[in-house]
C-alpha positions in Angstrom: 4.0 0.8 16.1 4.0 0.0 12.4 7.3 -1.0 10.8 7.7 2.6 9.4 6.0 5.9 10.0 6.5 9.4 8.7 7.7 11.7 11.5 8.5 14.9 9.8 8.9 17.0 6.6 11.2 20.0 7.0 11.4 23.3 5.1 13.6 21.7 2.4 11.0 19.0 1.8 13.1 16.2 3.4 10.8 13.5 4.7 12.0 11.5 7.7 10.5 8.1 8.5 11.1 6.3 11.7 11.5 2.5 11.8 10.3 0.5 14.8 13.9 -0.4 15.6 14.9 3.3 16.0 16.6 3.9 12.7 15.5 6.8 10.5 15.2 6.9 6.7 15.5 10.3 5.1 14.1 11.1 1.6 15.7 14.2 0.0 14.3 16.3 -2.9 17.7 15.9 -4.6 17.0 12.2 -5.1 19.1 10.7 -2.3 17.8 8.3 0.2 19.8 7.8 3.5 19.4 5.8 6.6 20.5 7.0 10.1 21.3 4.5 12.9 21.2 5.9 16.4 24.2 3.6 17.3 26.4 5.2 14.5 27.6 8.7 13.9 26.7 9.1 10.3 24.0 8.7 7.6 24.4 6.0 5.0 23.2 6.3 1.4 21.0 3.4 0.3 20.4 4.5 -3.3 21.5 1.8 -5.8 24.9 2.3 -7.5 26.4 2.1 -10.9 29.9 0.8 -11.1 32.2 2.4 -13.7 35.9 2.5 -14.4 38.3 5.5 -14.3 41.6 4.2 -15.7 42.6 1.4 -13.5 40.2 2.3 -10.6 36.6 1.4 -10.2 34.2 4.2 -9.4 30.7 4.1 -8.0 27.9 6.5 -8.7 24.6 6.7 -6.9 21.4 6.4 -8.9 19.3 9.4 -7.8 15.5 9.1 -7.6 14.2 12.6 -8.4 10.5 11.6 -8.3 9.0 11.7 -4.8 6.6 8.8 -5.3 9.3 6.6 -6.8 11.5 7.4 -3.7 8.7 6.4 -1.4 8.2 3.2 -3.3 12.0 2.5 -3.2 12.0 3.1 0.6 9.0 0.8 1.2 10.7 -2.0 -0.9 14.0 -1.4 0.9 12.3 -1.7 4.3 10.6 -4.9 3.2 13.9 -6.4 2.1 16.1 -5.2 5.0 13.9 -4.7 8.1 14.0 -7.5 10.6 11.3 -7.2 13.2 12.0 -8.7 16.7 9.3 -11.3 17.3 8.8 -12.6 20.9 
């Protein structure tokens, strides 16, 4: 299996990619990119963030990627940086 393969695109145009380690990356038309780990019970956003300040508290806002090709490029680069293949 390759490191990443497209496994589905649903009616809302959400693309799901399967990593060789069983995790799934979802690309949403809204610009969000999330990762699903079968060992955990939730999806995690992997979009970059901007840190701001609201009074005395720090806030974080996700940077959305509305362009589909830019999201795909972001996913490919994220996988290159974060995917560790088991080598035997």
